[in-house]
PDB file of N, CA, C and O in Angstrom:
ATOM      1  N   UNK A   1     -95.309  45.768  21.401  1.00  0.00           N
ATOM      2  CA  UNK A   1     -95.937  46.614  22.398  1.00  0.00           C
ATOM      3  C   UNK A   1     -94.845  47.378  23.149  1.00  0.00           C
ATOM      4  O   UNK A   1     -93.829  46.807  23.545  1.00  0.00           O
ATOM      5  N   UNK A   2     -95.071  48.652  23.333  1.00  0.00           N
ATOM      6  CA  UNK A   2     -94.123  49.529  24.014  1.00  0.00           C
ATOM      7  C   UNK A   2     -94.356  49.483  25.518  1.00  0.00           C
ATOM      8  O   UNK A   2     -95.483  49.320  25.985  1.00  0.00           O
ATOM      9  N   UNK A   3     -93.268  49.629  26.264  1.00  0.00           N
ATOM     10  CA  UNK A   3     -93.378  49.683  27.723  1.00  0.00           C
ATOM     11  C   UNK A   3     -94.257  50.840  28.160  1.00  0.00           C
ATOM     12  O   UNK A   3     -94.937  50.748  29.182  1.00  0.00           O
ATOM     13  N   UNK A   4     -94.254  51.921  27.407  1.00  0.00           N
ATOM     14  CA  UNK A   4     -95.077  53.097  27.729  1.00  0.00           C
ATOM     15  C   UNK A   4     -96.563  52.819  27.638  1.00  0.00           C
ATOM     16  O   UNK A   4     -97.356  53.578  28.196  1.00  0.00           O
ATOM     17  N   UNK A   5     -96.974  51.748  26.950  1.00  0.00           N
ATOM     18  CA  UNK A   5     -98.399  51.458  26.805  1.00  0.00           C
ATOM     19  C   UNK A   5     -98.921  50.507  27.884  1.00  0.00           C
ATOM     20  O   UNK A   5    -100.121  50.237  27.931  1.00  0.00           O
ATOM     21  N   UNK A   6     -98.043  49.994  28.750  1.00  0.00           N
ATOM     22  CA  UNK A   6     -98.448  49.089  29.823  1.00  0.00           C
ATOM     23  C   UNK A   6     -99.128  49.894  30.925  1.00  0.00           C
ATOM     24  O   UNK A   6     -98.587  50.898  31.391  1.00  0.00           O
ATOM     25  N   UNK A   7    -100.307  49.455  31.339  1.00  0.00           N
ATOM     26  CA  UNK A   7    -101.055  50.140  32.396  1.00  0.00           C
ATOM     27  C   UNK A   7    -100.810  49.439  33.734  1.00  0.00           C
ATOM     28  O   UNK A   7    -100.771  48.210  33.808  1.00  0.00           O
ATOM     29  N   UNK A   8    -100.646  50.242  34.790  1.00  0.00           N
ATOM     30  CA  UNK A   8    -100.412  49.740  36.147  1.00  0.00           C
ATOM     31  C   UNK A   8    -101.441  50.373  37.063  1.00  0.00           C
ATOM     32  O   UNK A   8    -101.611  51.592  37.060  1.00  0.00           O
ATOM     33  N   UNK A   9    -102.132  49.553  37.852  1.00  0.00           N
ATOM     34  CA  UNK A   9    -103.101  50.077  38.824  1.00  0.00           C
ATOM     35  C   UNK A   9    -102.363  50.453  40.104  1.00  0.00           C
ATOM     36  O   UNK A   9    -101.695  49.618  40.713  1.00  0.00           O
ATOM     37  N   UNK A  10    -102.488  51.708  40.502  1.00  0.00           N
ATOM     38  CA  UNK A  10    -101.850  52.208  41.717  1.00  0.00           C
ATOM     39  C   UNK A  10    -102.913  52.377  42.802  1.00  0.00           C
ATOM     40  O   UNK A  10    -103.957  52.987  42.572  1.00  0.00           O
ATOM     41  N   UNK A  11    -102.635  51.829  43.985  1.00  0.00           N
ATOM     42  CA  UNK A  11    -103.512  51.971  45.149  1.00  0.00           C
ATOM     43  C   UNK A  11    -102.688  52.495  46.308  1.00  0.00           C
ATOM     44  O   UNK A  11    -101.482  52.257  46.383  1.00  0.00           O
ATOM     45  N   UNK A  12    -103.341  53.209  47.211  1.00  0.00           N
ATOM     46  CA  UNK A  12    -102.671  53.731  48.397  1.00  0.00           C
ATOM     47  C   UNK A  12    -103.444  53.249  49.617  1.00  0.00           C
ATOM     48  O   UNK A  12    -104.649  53.477  49.729  1.00  0.00           O
ATOM     49  N   UNK A  13    -102.743  52.581  50.527  1.00  0.00           N
ATOM     50  CA  UNK A  13    -103.364  52.054  51.741  1.00  0.00           C
ATOM     51  C   UNK A  13    -103.113  53.039  52.876  1.00  0.00           C
ATOM     52  O   UNK A  13    -101.974  53.260  53.287  1.00  0.00           O
ATOM     53  N   UNK A  14    -104.200  53.626  53.373  1.00  0.00           N
ATOM     54  CA  UNK A  14    -104.101  54.584  54.478  1.00  0.00           C
ATOM     55  C   UNK A  14    -104.014  53.886  55.822  1.00  0.00           C
ATOM     56  O   UNK A  14    -103.411  54.413  56.757  1.00  0.00           O
ATOM     57  N   UNK A  15    -104.600  52.720  55.928  1.00  0.00           N
ATOM     58  CA  UNK A  15    -104.627  51.964  57.168  1.00  0.00           C
ATOM     59  C   UNK A  15    -105.519  50.758  56.997  1.00  0.00           C
ATOM     60  O   UNK A  15    -106.094  50.539  55.930  1.00  0.00           O
ATOM     61  N   UNK A  16    -105.630  49.989  58.037  1.00  0.00           N
ATOM     62  CA  UNK A  16    -106.442  48.770  57.989  1.00  0.00           C
ATOM     63  C   UNK A  16    -107.299  48.687  59.246  1.00  0.00           C
ATOM     64  O   UNK A  16    -107.031  49.342  60.253  1.00  0.00           O
ATOM     65  N   UNK A  17    -108.332  47.867  59.155  1.00  0.00           N
ATOM     66  CA  UNK A  17    -109.206  47.643  60.296  1.00  0.00           C
ATOM     67  C   UNK A  17    -109.853  46.272  60.149  1.00  0.00           C
ATOM     68  O   UNK A  17    -110.137  45.829  59.036  1.00  0.00           O
ATOM     69  N   UNK A  18    -110.081  45.615  61.256  1.00  0.00           N
ATOM     70  CA  UNK A  18    -110.818  44.350  61.264  1.00  0.00           C
ATOM     71  C   UNK A  18    -112.067  44.585  62.094  1.00  0.00           C
ATOM     72  O   UNK A  18    -111.989  44.947  63.268  1.00  0.00           O
ATOM     73  N   UNK A  19    -113.223  44.374  61.468  1.00  0.00           N
ATOM     74  CA  UNK A  19    -114.497  44.544  62.177  1.00  0.00           C
ATOM     75  C   UNK A  19    -115.370  43.327  61.902  1.00  0.00           C
ATOM     76  O   UNK A  19    -115.216  42.671  60.872  1.00  0.00           O
ATOM     77  N   UNK A  20    -116.288  43.024  62.820  1.00  0.00           N
ATOM     78  CA  UNK A  20    -117.196  41.890  62.595  1.00  0.00           C
ATOM     79  C   UNK A  20    -118.120  42.170  61.403  1.00  0.00           C
ATOM     80  O   UNK A  20    -118.471  43.319  61.137  1.00  0.00           O
ATOM     81  N   UNK A  21    -118.501  41.128  60.705  1.00  0.00           N
ATOM     82  CA  UNK A  21    -119.348  41.250  59.527  1.00  0.00           C
ATOM     83  C   UNK A  21    -120.664  41.953  59.855  1.00  0.00           C
ATOM     84  O   UNK A  21    -121.137  42.771  59.066  1.00  0.00           O
ATOM     85  N   UNK A  22    -121.258  41.649  61.006  1.00  0.00           N
ATOM     86  CA  UNK A  22    -122.543  42.277  61.355  1.00  0.00           C
ATOM     87  C   UNK A  22    -122.394  43.790  61.480  1.00  0.00           C
ATOM     88  O   UNK A  22    -123.320  44.534  61.156  1.00  0.00           O
ATOM     89  N   UNK A  23    -121.221  44.252  61.952  1.00  0.00           N
ATOM     90  CA  UNK A  23    -120.981  45.696  62.064  1.00  0.00           C
ATOM     91  C   UNK A  23    -120.818  46.302  60.669  1.00  0.00           C
ATOM     92  O   UNK A  23    -121.317  47.397  60.409  1.00  0.00           O
ATOM     93  N   UNK A  24    -120.132  45.607  59.782  1.00  0.00           N
ATOM     94  CA  UNK A  24    -119.957  46.086  58.416  1.00  0.00           C
ATOM     95  C   UNK A  24    -121.298  46.187  57.702  1.00  0.00           C
ATOM     96  O   UNK A  24    -121.537  47.142  56.963  1.00  0.00           O
ATOM     97  N   UNK A  25    -122.168  45.218  57.914  1.00  0.00           N
ATOM     98  CA  UNK A  25    -123.480  45.219  57.261  1.00  0.00           C
ATOM     99  C   UNK A  25    -124.355  46.365  57.754  1.00  0.00           C
ATOM    100  O   UNK A  25    -125.253  46.808  57.037  1.00  0.00           O
ATOM    101  N   UNK A  26    -124.105  46.851  58.972  1.00  0.00           N
ATOM    102  CA  UNK A  26    -124.880  47.977  59.504  1.00  0.00           C
ATOM    103  C   UNK A  26    -124.343  49.325  59.057  1.00  0.00           C
ATOM    104  O   UNK A  26    -124.997  50.350  59.253  1.00  0.00           O
ATOM    105  N   UNK A  27    -123.155  49.335  58.456  1.00  0.00           N
ATOM    106  CA  UNK A  27    -122.562  50.597  58.010  1.00  0.00           C
ATOM    107  C   UNK A  27    -123.385  51.184  56.871  1.00  0.00           C
ATOM    108  O   UNK A  27    -123.803  50.473  55.957  1.00  0.00           O
ATOM    109  N   UNK A  28    -123.598  52.428  56.937  1.00  0.00           N
ATOM    110  CA  UNK A  28    -124.304  53.143  55.885  1.00  0.00           C
ATOM    111  C   UNK A  28    -123.546  54.403  55.546  1.00  0.00           C
ATOM    112  O   UNK A  28    -122.414  54.609  55.981  1.00  0.00           O
ATOM    113  N   UNK A  29    -124.183  55.227  54.773  1.00  0.00           N
ATOM    114  CA  UNK A  29    -123.558  56.496  54.393  1.00  0.00           C
ATOM    115  C   UNK A  29    -123.205  57.293  55.641  1.00  0.00           C
ATOM    116  O   UNK A  29    -124.028  57.443  56.544  1.00  0.00           O
ATOM    117  N   UNK A  30    -121.989  57.797  55.686  1.00  0.00           N
ATOM    118  CA  UNK A  30    -121.527  58.580  56.823  1.00  0.00           C
ATOM    119  C   UNK A  30    -120.910  57.755  57.934  1.00  0.00           C
ATOM    120  O   UNK A  30    -120.430  58.308  58.923  1.00  0.00           O
ATOM    121  N   UNK A  31    -120.915  56.431  57.784  1.00  0.00           N
ATOM    122  CA  UNK A  31    -120.299  55.582  58.810  1.00  0.00           C
ATOM    123  C   UNK A  31    -118.805  55.860  58.877  1.00  0.00           C
ATOM    124  O   UNK A  31    -118.178  56.175  57.866  1.00  0.00           O
ATOM    125  N   UNK A  32    -118.245  55.742  60.063  1.00  0.00           N
ATOM    126  CA  UNK A  32    -116.816  55.956  60.268  1.00  0.00           C
ATOM    127  C   UNK A  32    -116.194  54.646  60.725  1.00  0.00           C
ATOM    128  O   UNK A  32    -116.642  54.045  61.702  1.00  0.00           O
ATOM    129  N   UNK A  33    -115.160  54.206  60.015  1.00  0.00           N
ATOM    130  CA  UNK A  33    -114.426  52.996  60.383  1.00  0.00           C
ATOM    131  C   UNK A  33    -113.035  53.432  60.810  1.00  0.00           C
ATOM    132  O   UNK A  33    -112.283  54.006  60.022  1.00  0.00           O
ATOM    133  N   UNK A  34    -112.698  53.155  62.068  1.00  0.00           N
ATOM    134  CA  UNK A  34    -111.402  53.557  62.602  1.00  0.00           C
ATOM    135  C   UNK A  34    -110.306  52.669  62.028  1.00  0.00           C
ATOM    136  O   UNK A  34    -110.438  51.445  61.996  1.00  0.00           O
ATOM    137  N   UNK A  35    -109.216  53.300  61.573  1.00  0.00           N
ATOM    138  CA  UNK A  35    -108.082  52.579  61.011  1.00  0.00           C
ATOM    139  C   UNK A  35    -106.979  52.449  62.043  1.00  0.00           C
ATOM    140  O   UNK A  35    -106.997  53.125  63.072  1.00  0.00           O
ATOM    141  N   UNK A  36    -106.020  51.580  61.766  1.00  0.00           N
ATOM    142  CA  UNK A  36    -104.928  51.316  62.707  1.00  0.00           C
ATOM    143  C   UNK A  36    -103.741  52.258  62.518  1.00  0.00           C
ATOM    144  O   UNK A  36    -102.634  51.944  62.955  1.00  0.00           O
ATOM    145  N   UNK A  37    -103.950  53.400  61.879  1.00  0.00           N
ATOM    146  CA  UNK A  37    -102.837  54.314  61.631  1.00  0.00           C
ATOM    147  C   UNK A  37    -103.166  55.706  62.158  1.00  0.00           C
ATOM    148  O   UNK A  37    -104.318  56.046  62.427  1.00  0.00           O
ATOM    149  N   UNK A  38    -102.112  56.489  62.291  1.00  0.00           N
ATOM    150  CA  UNK A  38    -102.258  57.863  62.765  1.00  0.00           C
ATOM    151  C   UNK A  38    -102.082  58.827  61.598  1.00  0.00           C
ATOM    152  O   UNK A  38    -101.646  58.422  60.520  1.00  0.00           O
ATOM    153  N   UNK A  39    -102.412  60.082  61.801  1.00  0.00           N
ATOM    154  CA  UNK A  39    -102.403  61.096  60.743  1.00  0.00           C
ATOM    155  C   UNK A  39    -101.045  61.212  60.056  1.00  0.00           C
ATOM    156  O   UNK A  39    -100.993  61.388  58.839  1.00  0.00           O
ATOM    157  N   UNK A  40     -99.959  61.119  60.794  1.00  0.00           N
ATOM    158  CA  UNK A  40     -98.628  61.316  60.214  1.00  0.00           C
ATOM    159  C   UNK A  40     -97.940  60.015  59.799  1.00  0.00           C
ATOM    160  O   UNK A  40     -96.795  60.048  59.348  1.00  0.00           O
ATOM    161  N   UNK A  41     -98.611  58.874  59.940  1.00  0.00           N
ATOM    162  CA  UNK A  41     -98.016  57.608  59.538  1.00  0.00           C
ATOM    163  C   UNK A  41     -97.851  57.557  58.018  1.00  0.00           C
ATOM    164  O   UNK A  41     -98.687  58.085  57.285  1.00  0.00           O
ATOM    165  N   UNK A  42     -96.774  56.924  57.542  1.00  0.00           N
ATOM    166  CA  UNK A  42     -96.622  56.778  56.094  1.00  0.00           C
ATOM    167  C   UNK A  42     -97.703  55.861  55.534  1.00  0.00           C
ATOM    168  O   UNK A  42     -98.218  54.986  56.229  1.00  0.00           O
ATOM    169  N   UNK A  43     -98.034  56.079  54.269  1.00  0.00           N
ATOM    170  CA  UNK A  43     -99.000  55.220  53.588  1.00  0.00           C
ATOM    171  C   UNK A  43     -98.235  54.220  52.734  1.00  0.00           C
ATOM    172  O   UNK A  43     -97.075  54.450  52.389  1.00  0.00           O
ATOM    173  N   UNK A  44     -98.874  53.126  52.398  1.00  0.00           N
ATOM    174  CA  UNK A  44     -98.278  52.090  51.568  1.00  0.00           C
ATOM    175  C   UNK A  44     -98.797  52.251  50.149  1.00  0.00           C
ATOM    176  O   UNK A  44    -100.006  52.344  49.937  1.00  0.00           O
ATOM    177  N   UNK A  45     -97.896  52.286  49.176  1.00  0.00           N
ATOM    178  CA  UNK A  45     -98.269  52.423  47.775  1.00  0.00           C
ATOM    179  C   UNK A  45     -98.161  51.041  47.128  1.00  0.00           C
ATOM    180  O   UNK A  45     -97.123  50.383  47.207  1.00  0.00           O
ATOM    181  N   UNK A  46     -99.248  50.616  46.489  1.00  0.00           N
ATOM    182  CA  UNK A  46     -99.293  49.318  45.813  1.00  0.00           C
ATOM    183  C   UNK A  46     -99.355  49.520  44.302  1.00  0.00           C
ATOM    184  O   UNK A  46    -100.046  50.419  43.822  1.00  0.00           O
ATOM    185  N   UNK A  47     -98.643  48.695  43.561  1.00  0.00           N
ATOM    186  CA  UNK A  47     -98.749  48.654  42.107  1.00  0.00           C
ATOM    187  C   UNK A  47     -99.247  47.265  41.752  1.00  0.00           C
ATOM    188  O   UNK A  47     -98.566  46.272  42.005  1.00  0.00           O
ATOM    189  N   UNK A  48    -100.443  47.194  41.162  1.00  0.00           N
ATOM    190  CA  UNK A  48    -101.083  45.899  40.880  1.00  0.00           C
ATOM    191  C   UNK A  48    -101.110  45.022  42.126  1.00  0.00           C
ATOM    192  O   UNK A  48    -100.787  43.836  42.067  1.00  0.00           O
ATOM    193  N   UNK A  49    -101.497  45.610  43.249  1.00  0.00           N
ATOM    194  CA  UNK A  49    -101.655  44.938  44.546  1.00  0.00           C
ATOM    195  C   UNK A  49    -100.351  44.467  45.169  1.00  0.00           C
ATOM    196  O   UNK A  49    -100.379  43.654  46.092  1.00  0.00           O
ATOM    197  N   UNK A  50     -99.212  44.953  44.694  1.00  0.00           N
ATOM    198  CA  UNK A  50     -97.924  44.597  45.287  1.00  0.00           C
ATOM    199  C   UNK A  50     -97.293  45.852  45.895  1.00  0.00           C
ATOM    200  O   UNK A  50     -97.250  46.896  45.243  1.00  0.00           O
ATOM    201  N   UNK A  51     -96.802  45.764  47.140  1.00  0.00           N
ATOM    202  CA  UNK A  51     -96.179  46.936  47.772  1.00  0.00           C
ATOM    203  C   UNK A  51     -94.920  47.355  47.010  1.00  0.00           C
ATOM    204  O   UNK A  51     -94.038  46.535  46.759  1.00  0.00           O
ATOM    205  N   UNK A  52     -94.845  48.633  46.646  1.00  0.00           N
ATOM    206  CA  UNK A  52     -93.677  49.132  45.913  1.00  0.00           C
ATOM    207  C   UNK A  52     -93.032  50.335  46.592  1.00  0.00           C
ATOM    208  O   UNK A  52     -91.869  50.637  46.326  1.00  0.00           O
ATOM    209  N   UNK A  53     -93.766  51.028  47.467  1.00  0.00           N
ATOM    210  CA  UNK A  53     -93.206  52.240  48.076  1.00  0.00           C
ATOM    211  C   UNK A  53     -93.991  52.618  49.320  1.00  0.00           C
ATOM    212  O   UNK A  53     -95.087  52.118  49.571  1.00  0.00           O
ATOM    213  N   UNK A  54     -93.386  53.528  50.097  1.00  0.00           N
ATOM    214  CA  UNK A  54     -94.070  54.188  51.202  1.00  0.00           C
ATOM    215  C   UNK A  54     -94.066  55.667  50.888  1.00  0.00           C
ATOM    216  O   UNK A  54     -93.195  56.159  50.169  1.00  0.00           O
ATOM    217  N   UNK A  55     -95.045  56.374  51.430  1.00  0.00           N
ATOM    218  CA  UNK A  55     -95.113  57.795  51.140  1.00  0.00           C
ATOM    219  C   UNK A  55     -95.901  58.561  52.179  1.00  0.00           C
ATOM    220  O   UNK A  55     -96.442  57.990  53.126  1.00  0.00           O
ATOM    221  N   UNK A  56     -95.953  59.863  51.983  1.00  0.00           N
ATOM    222  CA  UNK A  56     -96.706  60.764  52.848  1.00  0.00           C
ATOM    223  C   UNK A  56     -97.853  61.384  52.060  1.00  0.00           C
ATOM    224  O   UNK A  56     -97.714  61.671  50.871  1.00  0.00           O
ATOM    225  N   UNK A  57     -98.984  61.588  52.726  1.00  0.00           N
ATOM    226  CA  UNK A  57    -100.137  62.234  52.111  1.00  0.00           C
ATOM    227  C   UNK A  57     -99.877  63.738  52.028  1.00  0.00           C
ATOM    228  O   UNK A  57     -99.420  64.354  52.991  1.00  0.00           O
ATOM    229  N   UNK A  58    -100.173  64.312  50.879  1.00  0.00           N
ATOM    230  CA  UNK A  58    -100.052  65.752  50.657  1.00  0.00           C
ATOM    231  C   UNK A  58    -101.447  66.286  50.324  1.00  0.00           C
ATOM    232  O   UNK A  58    -102.080  65.822  49.375  1.00  0.00           O
ATOM    233  N   UNK A  59    -101.927  67.263  51.105  1.00  0.00           N
ATOM    234  CA  UNK A  59    -103.213  67.892  50.852  1.00  0.00           C
ATOM    235  C   UNK A  59    -102.973  69.267  50.261  1.00  0.00           C
ATOM    236  O   UNK A  59    -102.233  70.071  50.829  1.00  0.00           O
ATOM    237  N   UNK A  60    -103.602  69.544  49.112  1.00  0.00           N
ATOM    238  CA  UNK A  60    -103.471  70.835  48.441  1.00  0.00           C
ATOM    239  C   UNK A  60    -104.869  71.260  47.997  1.00  0.00           C
ATOM    240  O   UNK A  60    -105.329  70.898  46.915  1.00  0.00           O
ATOM    241  N   UNK A  61    -105.532  72.032  48.850  1.00  0.00           N
ATOM    242  CA  UNK A  61    -106.923  72.391  48.563  1.00  0.00           C
ATOM    243  C   UNK A  61    -107.781  71.149  48.606  1.00  0.00           C
ATOM    244  O   UNK A  61    -107.825  70.452  49.620  1.00  0.00           O
ATOM    245  N   UNK A  62    -108.470  70.865  47.501  1.00  0.00           N
ATOM    246  CA  UNK A  62    -109.321  69.670  47.460  1.00  0.00           C
ATOM    247  C   UNK A  62    -108.620  68.499  46.776  1.00  0.00           C
ATOM    248  O   UNK A  62    -109.259  67.486  46.495  1.00  0.00           O
ATOM    249  N   UNK A  63    -107.315  68.616  46.502  1.00  0.00           N
ATOM    250  CA  UNK A  63    -106.554  67.535  45.878  1.00  0.00           C
ATOM    251  C   UNK A  63    -105.748  66.785  46.927  1.00  0.00           C
ATOM    252  O   UNK A  63    -105.200  67.381  47.854  1.00  0.00           O
ATOM    253  N   UNK A  64    -105.685  65.473  46.766  1.00  0.00           N
ATOM    254  CA  UNK A  64    -104.907  64.608  47.647  1.00  0.00           C
ATOM    255  C   UNK A  64    -103.849  63.920  46.793  1.00  0.00           C
ATOM    256  O   UNK A  64    -104.157  63.353  45.745  1.00  0.00           O
ATOM    257  N   UNK A  65    -102.610  63.975  47.247  1.00  0.00           N
ATOM    258  CA  UNK A  65    -101.501  63.350  46.529  1.00  0.00           C
ATOM    259  C   UNK A  65    -100.662  62.543  47.502  1.00  0.00           C
ATOM    260  O   UNK A  65    -100.848  62.619  48.716  1.00  0.00           O
ATOM    261  N   UNK A  66     -99.737  61.772  46.953  1.00  0.00           N
ATOM    262  CA  UNK A  66     -98.790  61.010  47.762  1.00  0.00           C
ATOM    263  C   UNK A  66     -97.374  61.377  47.340  1.00  0.00           C
ATOM    264  O   UNK A  66     -97.036  61.311  46.158  1.00  0.00           O
ATOM    265  N   UNK A  67     -96.560  61.759  48.294  1.00  0.00           N
ATOM    266  CA  UNK A  67     -95.151  62.013  48.058  1.00  0.00           C
ATOM    267  C   UNK A  67     -94.371  60.748  48.445  1.00  0.00           C
ATOM    268  O   UNK A  67     -94.390  60.340  49.606  1.00  0.00           O
ATOM    269  N   UNK A  68     -93.691  60.135  47.480  1.00  0.00           N
ATOM    270  CA  UNK A  68     -92.960  58.904  47.737  1.00  0.00           C
ATOM    271  C   UNK A  68     -91.738  59.232  48.603  1.00  0.00           C
ATOM    272  O   UNK A  68     -90.952  60.120  48.274  1.00  0.00           O
ATOM    273  N   UNK A  69     -91.592  58.499  49.714  1.00  0.00           N
ATOM    274  CA  UNK A  69     -90.477  58.729  50.625  1.00  0.00           C
ATOM    275  C   UNK A  69     -89.509  57.553  50.653  1.00  0.00           C
ATOM    276  O   UNK A  69     -88.357  57.708  51.059  1.00  0.00           O
ATOM    277  N   UNK A  70     -89.971  56.372  50.222  1.00  0.00           N
ATOM    278  CA  UNK A  70     -89.116  55.181  50.272  1.00  0.00           C
ATOM    279  C   UNK A  70     -89.593  54.180  49.230  1.00  0.00           C
ATOM    280  O   UNK A  70     -90.777  53.853  49.158  1.00  0.00           O
ATOM    281  N   UNK A  71     -88.660  53.702  48.431  1.00  0.00           N
ATOM    282  CA  UNK A  71     -88.967  52.608  47.499  1.00  0.00           C
ATOM    283  C   UNK A  71     -88.689  51.302  48.205  1.00  0.00           C
ATOM    284  O   UNK A  71     -87.663  51.159  48.870  1.00  0.00           O
ATOM    285  N   UNK A  72     -89.593  50.346  48.069  1.00  0.00           N
ATOM    286  CA  UNK A  72     -89.423  49.048  48.717  1.00  0.00           C
ATOM    287  C   UNK A  72     -88.689  48.102  47.770  1.00  0.00           C
ATOM    288  O   UNK A  72     -88.817  48.220  46.551  1.00  0.00           O
ATOM    289  N   UNK A  73     -87.918  47.160  48.330  1.00  0.00           N
ATOM    290  CA  UNK A  73     -87.206  46.219  47.470  1.00  0.00           C
ATOM    291  C   UNK A  73     -88.182  45.351  46.684  1.00  0.00           C
ATOM    292  O   UNK A  73     -89.240  44.980  47.193  1.00  0.00           O
ATOM    293  N   UNK A  74     -87.825  45.030  45.447  1.00  0.00           N
ATOM    294  CA  UNK A  74     -88.665  44.166  44.616  1.00  0.00           C
ATOM    295  C   UNK A  74     -88.722  42.787  45.223  1.00  0.00           C
ATOM    296  O   UNK A  74     -87.718  42.262  45.704  1.00  0.00           O
ATOM    297  N   UNK A  75     -89.912  42.203  45.198  1.00  0.00           N
ATOM    298  CA  UNK A  75     -90.048  40.857  45.776  1.00  0.00           C
ATOM    299  C   UNK A  75     -90.203  39.827  44.701  1.00  0.00           C
ATOM    300  O   UNK A  75     -90.330  38.639  44.999  1.00  0.00           O
TER     301      UNK A  75
END
């Protein structure tokens, strides 16, 4: 098997929030959940649920991208 054929799931964490379960159950379409981050805060990039980098959100029309600004040490 070639290294090029290995698949990695990439996730980007914009922020976090802790809310009571009853509030989550009342959330419906259009609900807004406030996160603990600000617009210019770096996002956390995860590879297979492990933090690997930090980055900035880039908006280009209707596309959203992440520009990597810092690689995190391997754990």
